[in-house]
N, C-alpha and C positions, 0 to 999 in steps of 0.2 A: 528546448532550450527555452524560448520566450514566456514557458509558462514556471518554469522555475527562476526566469526572471521578475517574472510578477508575483511572484510567492514571497522574495528575497526582499523588495523594493518594496513589499508592504509589512514586513515579518516585525512583530512588534505586540499587539493583543495576543493571542495566540502559541506566542512564549514567555511572554510572560504568566498566562493559564496553567505551560508546562511549568514551569520554576513555584508558583503555587499549589500546582494538585500534587507535586514527586517531593510530599513529607512528610507527615507516622502513615498514612495510607501504605506510602509505599516501603519504606525505613521498614516502621515495625510490621506492620500488619501483611503488607506480601509477604517477605520473609515470613513469620510466621506460619504466612499460608502454608508455602513449601516446606521450614521445619517440620509442624505438627504436622500436617496430613498427605503432604507430600505435589507427586503434577497434580493427581484430582481438581487444587485447589485454580487450576486453570480455566476452570469452565465457568467458576461463577466470577473470577477478576473479568474473564473475557463479557461476560451477558452482560456484567453492573456496568461494566463502558458502553456496551452498544443502547440498553438501555435508557440510559439517563443522554446521551447523545445531544436529540432534540433539545436540552433543556438550556443546557448550554449552547449551544448553535443559534439560539433564536432569541439570545442575548447579541450577539454582534448581525442577527436576521438584520430585527428590529433597531436596533442603531445606525447601521447603513443605511435602509430606507429608508427614516420619519427624519437619520439626526438628530434624533434625541435619546437620551438612559432608558434604558430599560425602568426603571425608577420612577419614571415620569410619565415614563407611561401604563405603569399602575396607576396612579391618580388618575390618568386620564380616565380609569377601566372603574373610578371609583373611591371615594378618601379611605372606605374600606380595607383596599387593596393596600394603600398607604403607609395607614398607622400597619395592617400585620406584618409587612413589613418591616417599620420599624422599632416591632415588638424583638423580632429574630433577630437582626440587627445587636440591638441591644442587649440580648441572652447572650449569643456567640460574642460579644465583642469584650465582656468583662476579664474575660480568663486566656482566650487562648493566643494574643501577641503576644502573654507574660507565659505560657504553655511555652510556647515553641523559642519561644529567644531564653528559657530556663533551658531546656532541649540542647539546643546549642550551642551553648553557650556550655553543659556538659560533655556533649564530645570534641568538644576544642580545650576541654584541659583535661579529658583523654589522651588523647591524640597524644597534646602537647605533652603530656606527665605535669601539670603543676599543680604545686600541691601545698603553695603558700596561699594561695586566692580564692573563695570560694564562689560557689556558682553561682550568687546570686548579683556577687561585683561583676562578676565577667559580665551577666547577663543588661547589668546596667550600663556597662559601657558597650555594653551592643545596640544597646537601645539610641545613648549620644551617636554612637557612627552611625547607625542610619537613622536618626534625623539627622545628622548633620550632611546625608548624601544625599534626601531625599528634596531638606529643603534648600541645600543648594542644588541642584544638577534637577530637581525632580523631574516627570517621568521621562524626559530624553538621556536623563543618564541610567536611568532604572533601565531604562529599554539596552541603553548600549553598555551598561556593566552584564546580565544576564546574556546578551550577547557573545562575552567569555565565557560567566561561569557555566548555560548552559551545555556549553559541548567540551566544557574544561570536567561538567559531571557525564554526557555521556559515553566518551571519550572514557576514562575511567571506571565504569561501571562496565562500558563492555568487554572493559577488560578483563576486569577479575570474573565479568560472567563464561568468559572466553577462557582462560586459568579454572576454572570450578569443575569446565568441562574436559579440557584436558586431563586435568587431575584424575577426575570420573568419580563417582559419587561414592561417600565411606559406607566403609563393613558395618552393616546394622548389629547393636550391642543380641547379646543370646540373649531367646528367649522375648525376642522387642514384637513387642507387638501395638498397633498402630491405631491410636486413640478410635472411641464413634464417631461414622461424622454425621450420624443424627440423632443425638443426643441430645440434653439439654445445653450445652457444655460447647459442644461442635454448629446446632443450632445457632445459637448466640454469636458463637464466632462469625458462623456465617451472614447475620445479618451484620452485623457491625462489620464484616469488609464489604459487603455489596453499597453499605449505607454510604464508608464512609471513600469507596472507588470509581472515580481517579479523585472525588473530593465533595466538596457539602454544595446540595443544586442550590444555594442561597452565592452562589461562585458565576452562575449567570451575571449579577447582575457588575461585580467586576469588570470584567469581558468587556460588558456596555460599556462602562464606562475610560475605562483604559481606550476601547476603538473610537470617543469624544475624542482623547486627551491624542491619537494618534491621527486622527483627521487635523485639526489643529496647527498641527507640528508639519504635515505633510501638505496643509491646505488645501485641501483637496478627498472627495472620497474614493477610494476605486470602485468600478463595478460589482456586487453583487458575487458573482459569480469569484472575484479573484479575495475579495473580503475571509467567502469563506473558506478557500484554498488555502489561504494561512493560518488560520484556524484548526483544520482540518490535521496541518500538516505537525501544529502541536498536540490537538490533541489526541491521534493517533502513540505522536513519540509520549506519552503519558502511557501510555498503554504498551507500547512494548518493554518500558522502561519495569512496568509495575510486572510484566515476565522476567524477567531480567532479575527481580531483588527473589523469584520466588523460587528460581533455578537454586540462583543463591541460597537461598533457605534448603531446600530441597536435599541440594547434593553435599553438604556442607551441615548439615543438622542432623536431617530425616532418617532415624532411624539410630543417634547416639544416643538416646535415653536423658537429657542434658535436660532439666531444669528450665525455663526460658521465662527473667523478670517480666515482668508484668510495668513495668515503670520504665520508660524508651531508651534513657541513658545508661541502665545497668543494661537491658535487653544490648543497643547500640555494639556497648564493649564487647558483651558478651560474640554477640557475628563478629567481630573486628580480630578475636582473639581465636574464636573457634577458626575462620577460617584464615588467617597466617598460620596454625596450627596443620591447617591441613591441604596449605600451600606450601607453609615457610616462611620466613619470617623476610624475604625478602620484595613478597609480592603485598604487605602490610600497606605498602602508597596508594597502591587503588582503590581498598576497600579503604582507607583512611578518609582519601580524598574524594571520594563519590558519599563515602556516607559526611562528614560534613558539608561537599557543596550541594547535599539537598537539604539538607535542613537550613544553612545559612539563607538559600537562591524563598523558601518558601520564608522565612521567616522574615525577610526584606520587601517583598511581594505582600505581606500578608502585615505589614505593616503600614502604606502605600494603599493597597487598598479602600481597607476599615476607615481610614480616612476617607478618602473620596465619600466611601459610599455615606457615611454618616454625615454629612459636608451635604450630599446633595439629597439623605431620605430629607433634614433638617428644609433646602430649600425650600424641598416642593412644598412641606407641611406648614412651613413659613406665606407659601404662593408670591415670595419673593427672589425668585431665582437668584435675575442679574447680581444682587450685590454679592454671591456668595460665592460667580465664579473667579473673585481676584487668587491672585497671589499668597494673597496677605490673607484668608479663610484656610489656608489649604498646609500652611505655615507653623497658623494655629494651633488645625485640625494635628498635623502632627507632632506640636510640641504636648499640647494635648495627652493625646492617648499615651506617650514615649509615658510622661507624668503619671496617669493611672495604672501604667504595667506598671511603673516601679512601686507603686505603692498596693500592688494586688501582690506581689514581690515580696514586700517586707510583713503588710498586716496580715494576709491571707496565706502566704505561701504551705503554711503545714493544711490549710483545705481548700490544695487547688484542685487534689483529684477528685473534690465534691464540687466545688465549683465545674472543674473543664465538662466532669459527667451531666452537671444540670444542663448546661451547655451545646455540648452534642446533644444531649435527647433533646430537647428544642427540636432544631436543627432539622434533625433527621426525623421524627416521626410531623412538622408540618412541610416537610420535602414535598409532598405530592400535591401542596396547595401550593405552594412555588412550582413546582412545573405549569400548572392547570392556569394560574396565575402567564408564565408566561405564552401557555399556547393560546390563551385569552389576548396578550399582548399583539398576537402576529397576524389571529385570524379577523382582528379589526379594520375598518373601515380607515384605517392609519396608511394601511399598507394594500397597495392595489396587489390587484387578481392573480397577476400573474409574479410576484414579492411574497404570497402566501407560498410557505410549504406544502409540497404534494401530497397526494394521500397516502402515498406509504409513508411517508414521515410521519401524517399526523396518525394513522395506527398505530406508528413506533410509538411516539405520543402515550399516548391514552393505553398500550401496552404497559408503557415505564412507570408512569402514572399508576393503576391498575395494582401491577408487581410492587410498587414503591407503597401503597397504602397497604395492600397484604403483611410487609414484613412489619410498617410502622404497629399495626394490631395486634402483632405476634409481639414485638417488641413491647407495648403498655401494657399487655397483657401480663407478658413475665414480670415484669420491671413494680403493677404494681395489685395484684396475685398474685 
């Protein structure tokens, strides 16, 4: 009981991580994994969550022990680390917020059958709405909102999964043959799934900055054990929800012969329509709420996180960190990011897929380096020996770096050769 109370009291960064991670990697990739390859894909989903766990855990560990963001830790290891992370931030910040808001807007239009307003217009309205929420309420309101949104998402998705299991799997079409698991397309999909499950590795810095903000609000930091318990609760939730989406895809689409769209909005609409056909129109609300809550929570946390990361990177590069910690810079950052994203929507919308592909490619290929940088931080002299990762966690970290490096090399070979 006391353990539960401590987790609830410190609830925040782990919750935000869950809401940030449960986006397209879950709604699209996990569902498509089940739809195309069936239950077998539960293995790479669990493997990805296990191998990447240390990279994210170190974001919490470093900040809890030192009181600093893990980005400041990069600077302390050497300016080269910080400049590399700055490059990754720029590459992933150009298109990601715009893409997420576009997908969320598309789902909103689909769910409510809005035909007189474009996706771009709704996306701009989302940016305005999210900016207002973040500027007025900042971290505290964001955390409070997600304490409502994430449970709603979890319950809606749980209900959807139970309905699907209760109904049973669809009957495969005549002469159905499952796609080959280890051909070029299968391996590329496997790499994409593992690369983005539960989310990009640089999300560890988001966790770190949310932890810094949480400690400001509660005016103290909990023991490392309690901080890790809170993070673990959010991390485990992301893995469970990924399996929920896999079950939905497998039992409603595997063997159906339906060709799934590569576009997230059309794909989500296909899943919603197929689900309601399989279960009945009365079940529409469950999958619709789950899909929209999934994308909206990701859209909102992404806006906050990229703003915080950008400010912290600039502050550490400038060497005058104190000047950038005021609420004024956070407000300016939120507005600038919203403005840049709107420009991207209007000016580069036609090339959004290409831009996002480049951004995600950069993030994926450099993931092993970010993992190594995080390990260097928590094994540095800033961390007392008793608070450093134990031998098992270190071994798991090196295994994750090795595995992601192999995937990055193979991905690069497939793209360029």
